[in-house]
C-alpha positions as a printed Julia matrix, in Angstrom:
330×3 Matrix{Float64}:
   2.09   18.53   6.06
   4.7    20.78   7.64
   6.68   20.99   4.38
   3.79   21.06   1.93
   3.46   24.83   1.91
   7.15   25.1    1.03
   9.33   28.1    1.79
   8.36   29.97  -1.42
   4.7    29.79  -0.5
   5.33   31.65   2.73
   4.75   30.92   6.36
   0.99   31.35   6.19
   0.66   28.9    3.3
   2.87   26.37   5.08
   0.82   26.72   8.29
  -2.44   26.37   6.36
  -1.11   23.27   4.58
  -0.05   21.7    7.87
  -3.39   22.49   9.5
  -5.41   21.15   6.58
  -3.34   17.99   6.4
  -3.1    17.31  10.13
  -5.93   18.78  12.18
  -8.85   16.74  10.76
  -7.1    13.51  11.7
  -6.1    14.87  15.11
  -9.67   15.94  15.88
 -11.09   12.57  14.81
  -8.61   10.61  16.91
  -9.18   12.84  19.93
 -12.91   12.24  19.56
 -12.25    8.5   19.35
 -10.26    8.75  22.57
 -13.26   10.26  24.35
 -15.6     7.7   22.79
 -13.41    4.78  23.86
 -14.76    5.04  27.4
 -18.27    4.5   26.03
 -17.31    1.23  24.37
 -18.04   -1.64  26.7
 -19.47   -5.09  26.95
 -18.57   -8.12  24.86
 -19.17   -6.36  21.53
 -17.09   -3.35  22.49
 -14.25   -5.45  23.81
 -14.36   -7.54  20.65
 -14.25   -4.44  18.46
 -11.21   -3.14  20.34
  -9.48   -6.49  19.9
 -10.36   -6.4   16.21
  -8.62   -3.03  15.94
  -5.52   -4.56  17.51
  -5.51   -7.28  14.83
  -5.91   -4.61  12.16
  -2.81   -2.94  13.57
  -0.93   -6.24  13.21
  -1.93   -6.49   9.54
  -1.09   -2.88   8.73
   2.29   -2.91  10.44
   3.12   -6.22   8.74
   2.32   -4.54   5.42
   4.54   -1.6    6.38
   7.44   -3.89   7.32
   7.09   -5.78   4.04
   7.01   -2.61   1.95
   9.84   -0.92   3.82
  12.02   -4.03   3.62
  11.63   -4.13  -0.15
  12.39   -0.42  -0.46
  14.97    0.22   2.27
  16.7    -3.17   2.65
  16.76   -4.62  -0.88
  20.31   -6.01  -0.82
  22.44   -8.19   1.45
  24.24   -5.44   3.4
  21.05   -3.57   4.24
  19.11   -6.77   4.91
  21.88   -7.7    7.34
  21.63   -4.32   9.07
  17.85   -4.69   9.35
  18.18   -8.18  10.83
  20.8    -7.07  13.35
  18.59   -4.15  14.37
  15.6    -6.45  14.85
  17.63   -8.79  17.06
  19.06   -5.91  19.11
  15.68   -4.29  19.74
  14.06   -7.63  20.56
  16.74   -8.52  23.1
  17.38   -5.08  24.63
  14.01   -3.42  24.11
  12.9     0.09  24.96
  14.43    3.34  23.81
  18.06    2.23  24.37
  17.65   -0.69  21.98
  15.89    1.42  19.36
  18.4     4.27  19.51
  21.32    1.86  19.5
  19.9     0.05  16.48
  19.43    3.25  14.45
  22.83    4.67  15.42
  24.5     1.33  14.74
  22.73    1.11  11.39
  24.03    4.53  10.38
  27.57    3.57  11.41
  27.36    0.27   9.54
  26.01    2.08   6.51
  29.2     4.14   6.29
  31.09    0.92   5.55
  28.59   -1.36   3.84
  26.2     0.95   1.98
  28.48    3.25   0.05
  27.57    2.2   -3.48
  26.85    4.77  -6.15
  25.66    8.13  -4.82
  22.06    9.02  -5.54
  21.74   11.71  -8.23
  21.21   15.05  -6.58
  18.77   16.46  -9.14
  18.18   20.18  -9.46
  19.37   22.8   -7.04
  17.02   23.67  -4.17
  16.84   27.36  -3.33
  15.28   28.36  -0.04
  14.87   31.82   1.55
  16.54   30.7    4.77
  19.99   31.73   5.9
  22.53   29.33   7.31
  22.34   31.24  10.57
  18.61   30.47  10.77
  19.39   26.84  10.06
  22.0    26.67  12.81
  19.61   28.26  15.31
  16.91   25.72  14.42
  19.35   22.79  14.68
  20.63   24.09  18.02
  17.08   24.31  19.34
  16.38   20.79  18.07
  19.4    19.34  19.88
  18.85   21.38  23.04
  15.28   20.13  23.44
  16.33   16.57  22.63
  19.26   16.46  25.06
  17.98   18.69  27.87
  14.33   17.64  27.84
  14.81   14.58  30.07
  16.76   16.6   32.64
  14.09   19.31  32.7
  11.35   16.72  33.17
  13.22   15.14  36.09
  14.07   18.49  37.67
  10.49   19.76  37.68
   8.88   16.45  38.56
   5.78   17.63  36.68
   3.89   15.51  34.18
   3.53   18.16  31.46
   7.3    18.5   30.81
   7.62   14.7   30.93
   4.83   14.3   28.37
   6.39   16.94  26.1
   9.81   15.28  26.34
   8.44   11.81  25.56
   6.58   12.9   22.44
   9.35   15.23  21.31
  11.91   12.41  21.44
   9.59   10.07  19.56
   9.09   12.65  16.82
  12.79   13.45  16.66
  13.92    9.87  16.14
  11.58    8.77  13.35
  13.35    7.63  10.19
  11.98    5.95   7.1
   8.21    6.31   7.51
   5.32    7.17   9.8
   4.81    3.63  11.11
   8.21    3.82  12.8
   6.61    6.07  15.4
   4.79    3.0   16.8
   7.71    1.4   18.72
   9.03    4.8   19.77
   5.73    5.94  21.26
   5.1     2.52  22.77
   8.38    2.74  24.64
   7.56    6.25  25.85
   3.95    5.9   27.04
   3.17    2.2   27.61
   6.38    1.25  29.43
   5.94    3.89  32.2
   2.25    3.0   32.59
   0.78    6.2   31.18
  -1.36    4.3   28.66
  -2.55    0.68  28.77
  -1.23   -1.58  26.04
  -4.73   -2.48  24.82
  -5.77    1.17  24.63
  -2.54    2.01  22.79
  -2.97   -0.67  20.12
  -6.7    -0.04  19.66
  -5.96    3.61  18.97
  -3.2     2.71  16.56
  -5.6     0.5   14.65
  -8.2     3.27  14.52
  -5.55    5.75  13.35
  -5.23    3.8   10.1
  -8.74    4.91   9.11
  -8.12    8.59   9.8
  -6.94   10.96   7.05
  -3.59   12.66   7.38
  -0.25   11.63   8.89
   0.17    8.86  11.45
   1.82   11.35  13.79
  -1.68   12.51  14.73
  -1.87    9.29  16.74
  -0.08   11.41  19.34
  -3.27   13.42  19.86
  -5.15   10.25  20.76
  -2.43    9.2   23.2
  -2.35   12.62  24.83
  -6.1    12.45  25.34
  -6.14    8.96  26.91
  -3.22    9.55  29.29
  -3.86    8.34  32.83
  -1.97   11.21  34.51
  -2.88   14.82  33.71
  -2.54   16.64  31.41
  -4.9    14.5   29.38
  -8.09   15.12  27.45
  -7.98   18.05  25.04
  -4.99   19.65  26.8
  -2.99   16.43  26.64
  -3.92   15.91  22.99
  -2.8    19.43  22.05
   0.49   19.2   23.96
   1.34   15.75  22.56
   0.51   16.83  19.0
   2.66   19.96  19.28
   5.56   18.03  20.81
   5.63   15.24  18.22
   5.58   17.63  15.24
   8.0    20.24  16.63
  11.26   18.32  16.02
  10.36   17.74  12.38
   9.69   21.44  11.92
  13.03   22.35  13.5
  14.85   19.79  11.36
  13.25   21.1    8.17
  14.23   24.67   9.04
  17.68   23.53  10.14
  18.62   21.34   7.19
  17.1    23.19   4.22
  19.9    25.81   4.06
  22.46   22.98   3.9
  20.46   20.42   1.94
  22.1    20.92  -1.45
  25.5    20.22   0.08
  24.39   17.32   2.29
  22.53   15.36  -0.35
  25.58   15.17  -2.6
  27.87   13.74   0.11
  28.38    9.99  -0.45
  29.11    9.35   3.24
  25.92   11.13   4.31
  23.94    9.08   1.82
  25.56    5.85   3.03
  24.8     6.63   6.68
  21.19    7.39   5.82
  20.86    4.12   3.91
  22.14    2.24   6.95
  19.84    4.1    9.35
  16.83    3.48   7.13
  17.67   -0.22   6.93
  17.88   -0.36  10.72
  14.44    1.22  10.93
  13.04   -1.81   9.1
  14.37   -3.99  11.9
  13.03   -1.66  14.6
   9.55   -1.82  13.1
   9.87   -5.59  12.63
  10.62   -5.96  16.33
   7.52   -3.87  17.14
   5.45   -6.16  14.93
   6.43   -9.01  17.23
   6.27   -7.12  20.54
   3.93   -5.45  21.44
   1.66   -6.18  18.48
   1.82   -9.93  17.88
   2.35  -10.96  21.5
  -0.69   -9.04  22.75
  -3.11   -9.3   19.81
  -2.74  -12.81  18.35
  -4.07  -15.15  21.01
  -5.61  -18.04  19.07
  -6.0   -19.45  15.53
  -8.98  -17.18  14.82
  -6.87  -14.12  15.63
  -4.11  -15.4   13.36
  -6.61  -15.91  10.54
  -7.99  -12.38  10.94
  -4.53  -10.83  10.92
  -3.5   -12.77   7.81
  -6.76  -11.9    6.05
  -6.19   -8.22   6.78
  -2.64   -8.43   5.47
  -3.83  -10.08   2.22
  -6.56   -7.47   1.77
  -3.98   -4.71   2.12
  -1.24   -6.21  -0.03
  -2.91   -8.38  -2.68
  -6.3    -6.7   -2.97
  -5.0    -3.17  -2.32
  -7.91   -2.47   0.0
  -7.88    1.0    1.62
  -6.81    0.83   5.28
 -10.09    2.34   6.47
 -11.98   -0.58   4.9
  -9.8    -3.07   6.79
 -10.31   -1.06  10.0
 -14.1    -1.15   9.65
 -14.09   -4.86   8.8
 -11.74   -5.68  11.67
 -13.78   -3.78  14.24
 -17.04   -5.24  12.93
 -15.82   -8.83  12.86
 -14.26   -8.36  16.28
 -17.59   -7.11  17.67
 -19.42  -10.13  16.23
 -16.8   -12.47  17.67
 -17.22  -10.79  21.04
 -20.94  -11.56  21.01
 -20.46  -15.17  19.92
Protein backbone atom coordinates (compact mmCIF):
# COMPACT_ATOMS: atom_id res chain seq x y z
CA UNK A 1 0.00 0.00 0.00
CA UNK A 2 2.89 2.37 0.66
CA UNK A 3 3.73 2.56 -3.07
CA UNK A 4 0.23 2.47 -4.48
CA UNK A 5 -0.23 6.23 -4.46
CA UNK A 6 2.99 6.59 -6.46
CA UNK A 7 5.19 9.68 -6.46
CA UNK A 8 3.20 11.43 -9.23
CA UNK A 9 0.02 11.17 -7.21
CA UNK A 10 1.56 13.12 -4.37
CA UNK A 11 2.17 12.47 -0.73
CA UNK A 12 -1.47 12.79 0.27
CA UNK A 13 -2.60 10.26 -2.32
CA UNK A 14 0.15 7.84 -1.29
CA UNK A 15 -0.81 8.21 2.39
CA UNK A 16 -4.49 7.71 1.58
CA UNK A 17 -3.68 4.61 -0.48
CA UNK A 18 -1.58 3.16 2.34
CA UNK A 19 -4.28 3.88 4.92
CA UNK A 20 -7.05 2.42 2.80
CA UNK A 21 -5.04 -0.69 2.03
CA UNK A 22 -3.62 -1.26 5.50
CA UNK A 23 -5.72 0.17 8.32
CA UNK A 24 -8.86 -1.99 7.91
CA UNK A 25 -6.78 -5.14 8.31
CA UNK A 26 -4.82 -3.67 11.21
CA UNK A 27 -8.01 -2.68 13.05
CA UNK A 28 -9.57 -6.12 12.52
CA UNK A 29 -6.48 -7.95 13.77
CA UNK A 30 -6.17 -5.67 16.79
CA UNK A 31 -9.81 -6.39 17.61
CA UNK A 32 -9.11 -10.11 17.26
CA UNK A 33 -6.22 -9.72 19.69
CA UNK A 34 -8.57 -8.25 22.30
CA UNK A 35 -11.18 -10.92 21.59
CA UNK A 36 -8.67 -13.74 21.96
CA UNK A 37 -8.85 -13.43 25.74
CA UNK A 38 -12.59 -14.11 25.55
CA UNK A 39 -12.08 -17.40 23.72
CA UNK A 40 -11.94 -20.23 26.20
CA UNK A 41 -13.10 -23.71 26.94
CA UNK A 42 -12.78 -26.77 24.71
CA UNK A 43 -14.46 -25.11 21.71
CA UNK A 44 -12.30 -22.01 21.93
CA UNK A 45 -9.10 -23.99 22.33
CA UNK A 46 -10.12 -26.16 19.39
CA UNK A 47 -10.82 -23.12 17.23
CA UNK A 48 -7.39 -21.68 18.05
CA UNK A 49 -5.76 -24.99 17.14
CA UNK A 50 -7.75 -25.02 13.91
CA UNK A 51 -6.31 -21.61 13.06
CA UNK A 52 -2.82 -23.01 13.60
CA UNK A 53 -3.55 -25.79 11.10
CA UNK A 54 -4.85 -23.20 8.64
CA UNK A 55 -1.53 -21.40 8.99
CA UNK A 56 0.26 -24.66 8.10
CA UNK A 57 -1.83 -25.03 4.93
CA UNK A 58 -1.41 -21.42 3.85
CA UNK A 59 2.33 -21.30 4.42
CA UNK A 60 2.71 -24.63 2.59
CA UNK A 61 0.85 -23.06 -0.34
CA UNK A 62 3.15 -20.03 -0.16
CA UNK A 63 6.28 -22.21 -0.14
CA UNK A 64 4.99 -24.19 -3.12
CA UNK A 65 4.15 -21.08 -5.13
CA UNK A 66 7.36 -19.26 -4.26
CA UNK A 67 9.47 -22.31 -5.09
CA UNK A 68 7.93 -22.51 -8.55
CA UNK A 69 8.42 -18.79 -9.13
CA UNK A 70 11.70 -18.01 -7.36
CA UNK A 71 13.58 -21.33 -7.49
CA UNK A 72 12.59 -22.87 -10.84
CA UNK A 73 16.03 -24.15 -11.86
CA UNK A 74 18.84 -26.21 -10.35
CA UNK A 75 21.06 -23.36 -9.10
CA UNK A 76 18.23 -21.57 -7.33
CA UNK A 77 16.71 -24.80 -6.04
CA UNK A 78 20.13 -25.59 -4.58
CA UNK A 79 20.31 -22.17 -2.91
CA UNK A 80 16.82 -22.65 -1.46
CA UNK A 81 17.72 -26.09 -0.11
CA UNK A 82 20.96 -24.84 1.45
CA UNK A 83 19.07 -21.96 3.07
CA UNK A 84 16.47 -24.33 4.49
CA UNK A 85 19.17 -26.55 5.99
CA UNK A 86 21.06 -23.59 7.45
CA UNK A 87 17.99 -22.05 9.08
CA UNK A 88 16.83 -25.41 10.41
CA UNK A 89 20.20 -26.16 12.00
CA UNK A 90 21.16 -22.66 13.20
CA UNK A 91 17.74 -21.11 13.74
CA UNK A 92 16.82 -17.62 14.84
CA UNK A 93 17.80 -14.36 13.22
CA UNK A 94 21.46 -15.35 12.63
CA UNK A 95 20.43 -18.33 10.54
CA UNK A 96 17.87 -16.34 8.56
CA UNK A 97 20.20 -13.42 7.89
CA UNK A 98 23.05 -15.75 7.00
CA UNK A 99 20.83 -17.67 4.60
CA UNK A 100 19.63 -14.54 2.77
CA UNK A 101 23.11 -13.00 2.61
CA UNK A 102 24.60 -16.30 1.48
CA UNK A 103 21.89 -16.65 -1.13
CA UNK A 104 22.68 -13.22 -2.55
CA UNK A 105 26.39 -14.06 -2.67
CA UNK A 106 25.73 -17.41 -4.33
CA UNK A 107 23.44 -15.72 -6.82
CA UNK A 108 26.32 -13.57 -8.05
CA UNK A 109 28.00 -16.75 -9.30
CA UNK A 110 25.17 -19.14 -10.11
CA UNK A 111 22.25 -16.95 -11.15
CA UNK A 112 23.73 -14.63 -13.74
CA UNK A 113 21.79 -15.80 -16.79
CA UNK A 114 20.18 -13.32 -19.14
CA UNK A 115 19.35 -9.97 -17.56
CA UNK A 116 15.67 -9.20 -17.12
CA UNK A 117 14.43 -6.59 -19.62
CA UNK A 118 14.32 -3.23 -17.93
CA UNK A 119 11.16 -1.96 -19.62
CA UNK A 120 10.36 1.73 -19.80
CA UNK A 121 12.15 4.45 -17.90
CA UNK A 122 10.79 5.33 -14.46
CA UNK A 123 10.75 9.02 -13.66
CA UNK A 124 10.26 10.07 -10.06
CA UNK A 125 10.23 13.54 -8.48
CA UNK A 126 12.87 12.56 -5.92
CA UNK A 127 16.46 13.72 -5.95
CA UNK A 128 19.40 11.44 -5.37
CA UNK A 129 20.16 13.41 -2.24
CA UNK A 130 16.72 12.54 -0.87
CA UNK A 131 17.37 8.92 -1.74
CA UNK A 132 20.71 8.90 0.06
CA UNK A 133 19.17 10.48 3.16
CA UNK A 134 16.42 7.84 3.20
CA UNK A 135 18.92 5.00 2.73
CA UNK A 136 21.13 6.42 5.48
CA UNK A 137 18.16 6.56 7.84
CA UNK A 138 17.23 2.99 6.91
CA UNK A 139 20.71 1.68 7.69
CA UNK A 140 21.10 3.78 10.84
CA UNK A 141 17.89 2.43 12.35
CA UNK A 142 18.76 -1.11 11.31
CA UNK A 143 22.30 -1.07 12.70
CA UNK A 144 21.89 1.19 15.73
CA UNK A 145 18.45 0.03 16.87
CA UNK A 146 19.71 -2.95 18.88
CA UNK A 147 22.29 -0.82 20.68
CA UNK A 148 19.68 1.82 21.54
CA UNK A 149 17.32 -0.84 22.87
CA UNK A 150 20.06 -2.29 25.09
CA UNK A 151 21.24 1.12 26.27
CA UNK A 152 17.80 2.29 27.38
CA UNK A 153 16.66 -1.05 28.77
CA UNK A 154 13.09 -0.01 27.94
CA UNK A 155 10.59 -2.24 26.19
CA UNK A 156 9.30 0.32 23.68
CA UNK A 157 12.67 0.76 21.88
CA UNK A 158 13.15 -3.03 21.95
CA UNK A 159 9.72 -3.58 20.39
CA UNK A 160 10.39 -0.95 17.71
CA UNK A 161 13.77 -2.50 16.89
CA UNK A 162 12.35 -6.03 16.63
CA UNK A 163 9.58 -5.08 14.23
CA UNK A 164 11.77 -2.69 12.26
CA UNK A 165 14.34 -5.43 11.63
CA UNK A 166 11.63 -7.88 10.60
CA UNK A 167 10.21 -5.39 8.12
CA UNK A 168 13.65 -4.48 6.80
CA UNK A 169 14.69 -8.04 6.00
CA UNK A 170 11.63 -9.28 4.10
CA UNK A 171 12.37 -10.45 0.56
CA UNK A 172 10.16 -12.25 -1.92
CA UNK A 173 6.70 -11.99 -0.35
CA UNK A 174 4.64 -11.16 2.71
CA UNK A 175 4.70 -14.68 4.17
CA UNK A 176 8.44 -14.35 4.70
CA UNK A 177 7.65 -12.07 7.64
CA UNK A 178 6.48 -15.17 9.59
CA UNK A 179 9.90 -16.63 10.52
CA UNK A 180 11.36 -13.16 11.05
CA UNK A 181 8.65 -12.09 13.48
CA UNK A 182 8.65 -15.48 15.17
CA UNK A 183 12.34 -15.11 15.91
CA UNK A 184 11.81 -11.60 17.27
CA UNK A 185 8.77 -12.03 19.53
CA UNK A 186 8.34 -15.73 20.37
CA UNK A 187 11.99 -16.54 21.11
CA UNK A 188 12.34 -13.85 23.84
CA UNK A 189 8.99 -14.84 25.37
CA UNK A 190 7.04 -11.72 24.45
CA UNK A 191 4.29 -13.75 22.75
CA UNK A 192 3.33 -17.39 23.29
CA UNK A 193 3.81 -19.68 20.31
CA UNK A 194 0.14 -20.71 20.27
CA UNK A 195 -1.04 -17.10 20.35
CA UNK A 196 1.42 -16.22 17.58
CA UNK A 197 0.28 -18.97 15.22
CA UNK A 198 -3.43 -18.47 15.94
CA UNK A 199 -3.08 -14.82 15.00
CA UNK A 200 -1.17 -15.70 11.86
CA UNK A 201 -3.97 -18.02 10.83
CA UNK A 202 -6.58 -15.33 11.48
CA UNK A 203 -4.52 -12.81 9.50
CA UNK A 204 -5.16 -14.83 6.34
CA UNK A 205 -8.84 -13.85 6.49
CA UNK A 206 -8.17 -10.13 6.89
CA UNK A 207 -8.00 -7.80 3.88
CA UNK A 208 -4.77 -6.00 3.12
CA UNK A 209 -1.09 -6.89 3.52
CA UNK A 210 0.21 -9.58 5.86
CA UNK A 211 2.41 -6.98 7.53
CA UNK A 212 -0.66 -5.90 9.50
CA UNK A 213 -0.09 -9.08 11.52
CA UNK A 214 2.34 -6.84 13.40
CA UNK A 215 -0.60 -4.91 14.86
CA UNK A 216 -1.98 -8.11 16.35
CA UNK A 217 1.39 -9.02 17.84
CA UNK A 218 1.86 -5.56 19.31
CA UNK A 219 -1.54 -5.83 20.96
CA UNK A 220 -0.96 -9.28 22.52
CA UNK A 221 2.54 -8.54 23.85
CA UNK A 222 3.08 -9.67 27.44
CA UNK A 223 5.29 -6.71 28.40
CA UNK A 224 4.04 -3.15 27.87
CA UNK A 225 3.58 -1.38 25.55
CA UNK A 226 0.78 -3.63 24.39
CA UNK A 227 -2.87 -3.16 23.55
CA UNK A 228 -3.62 -0.29 21.19
CA UNK A 229 -0.29 1.44 21.89
CA UNK A 230 1.67 -1.72 21.17
CA UNK A 231 -0.33 -2.36 18.00
CA UNK A 232 0.32 1.17 16.71
CA UNK A 233 4.04 1.08 17.49
CA UNK A 234 4.54 -2.37 15.95
CA UNK A 235 2.60 -1.42 12.81
CA UNK A 236 4.61 1.78 12.35
CA UNK A 237 7.91 -0.02 12.93
CA UNK A 238 7.27 -2.87 10.49
CA UNK A 239 6.21 -0.56 7.64
CA UNK A 240 8.84 2.16 8.17
CA UNK A 241 11.82 0.32 6.60
CA UNK A 242 9.85 -0.38 3.43
CA UNK A 243 8.94 3.29 3.14
CA UNK A 244 12.56 4.33 3.59
CA UNK A 245 13.72 1.77 1.03
CA UNK A 246 11.16 2.96 -1.53
CA UNK A 247 12.23 6.57 -1.05
CA UNK A 248 15.89 5.56 -1.07
CA UNK A 249 15.94 3.33 -4.14
CA UNK A 250 13.51 5.06 -6.51
CA UNK A 251 16.01 7.75 -7.58
CA UNK A 252 18.50 5.00 -8.49
CA UNK A 253 16.08 2.33 -9.69
CA UNK A 254 16.56 2.79 -13.43
CA UNK A 255 20.29 2.23 -13.03
CA UNK A 256 20.03 -0.64 -10.54
CA UNK A 257 17.51 -2.72 -12.44
CA UNK A 258 19.71 -2.87 -15.53
CA UNK A 259 22.79 -4.17 -13.65
CA UNK A 260 23.22 -7.92 -14.28
CA UNK A 261 25.09 -8.44 -11.00
CA UNK A 262 22.34 -6.73 -9.00
CA UNK A 263 19.75 -8.90 -10.72
CA UNK A 264 21.79 -12.04 -10.04
CA UNK A 265 22.18 -11.20 -6.34
CA UNK A 266 18.45 -10.56 -6.04
CA UNK A 267 17.67 -13.89 -7.70
CA UNK A 268 19.89 -15.65 -5.18
CA UNK A 269 18.40 -13.81 -2.21
CA UNK A 270 14.86 -14.57 -3.37
CA UNK A 271 15.74 -18.25 -3.78
CA UNK A 272 17.13 -18.29 -0.23
CA UNK A 273 13.86 -16.80 1.01
CA UNK A 274 12.07 -19.92 -0.23
CA UNK A 275 14.29 -21.99 2.04
CA UNK A 276 13.78 -19.63 4.99
CA UNK A 277 10.01 -19.93 4.66
CA UNK A 278 10.30 -23.70 4.17
CA UNK A 279 12.18 -23.95 7.45
CA UNK A 280 9.42 -21.93 9.16
CA UNK A 281 6.85 -24.34 7.74
CA UNK A 282 8.60 -27.10 9.66
CA UNK A 283 9.41 -25.14 12.82
CA UNK A 284 7.41 -23.52 14.39
CA UNK A 285 4.36 -24.39 12.30
CA UNK A 286 4.46 -28.14 11.74
CA UNK A 287 6.13 -29.06 15.02
CA UNK A 288 3.57 -27.20 17.12
CA UNK A 289 0.35 -27.61 15.10
CA UNK A 290 0.37 -31.14 13.65
CA UNK A 291 0.03 -33.45 16.62
CA UNK A 292 -1.93 -36.44 15.31
CA UNK A 293 -3.35 -37.95 12.09
CA UNK A 294 -6.49 -35.79 12.31
CA UNK A 295 -4.34 -32.65 12.38
CA UNK A 296 -2.39 -33.90 9.38
CA UNK A 297 -5.62 -34.56 7.49
CA UNK A 298 -6.94 -31.06 8.25
CA UNK A 299 -3.71 -29.41 7.12
CA UNK A 300 -3.63 -31.40 3.88
CA UNK A 301 -7.31 -30.66 3.22
CA UNK A 302 -6.67 -26.95 3.68
CA UNK A 303 -3.70 -27.10 1.32
CA UNK A 304 -5.79 -28.86 -1.36
CA UNK A 305 -8.61 -26.34 -0.98
CA UNK A 306 -6.16 -23.50 -1.50
CA UNK A 307 -4.17 -24.97 -4.38
CA UNK A 308 -6.51 -27.26 -6.33
CA UNK A 309 -9.88 -25.69 -5.57
CA UNK A 310 -8.57 -22.10 -5.42
CA UNK A 311 -10.63 -21.43 -2.31
CA UNK A 312 -10.22 -17.92 -0.83
CA UNK A 313 -8.06 -17.96 2.31
CA UNK A 314 -10.86 -16.53 4.44
CA UNK A 315 -13.03 -19.54 3.59
CA UNK A 316 -10.28 -21.91 4.74
CA UNK A 317 -9.84 -19.84 7.91
CA UNK A 318 -13.54 -20.05 8.77
CA UNK A 319 -13.66 -23.78 8.01
CA UNK A 320 -10.50 -24.45 10.01
CA UNK A 321 -11.71 -22.55 13.07
CA UNK A 322 -15.16 -24.14 12.87
CA UNK A 323 -13.90 -27.69 12.47
CA UNK A 324 -11.37 -27.09 15.22
CA UNK A 325 -14.13 -25.91 17.57
CA UNK A 326 -16.21 -29.01 16.81
CA UNK A 327 -13.19 -31.24 17.39
CA UNK A 328 -12.60 -29.49 20.70
CA UNK A 329 -16.12 -30.36 21.85
CA UNK A 330 -15.87 -33.99 20.72
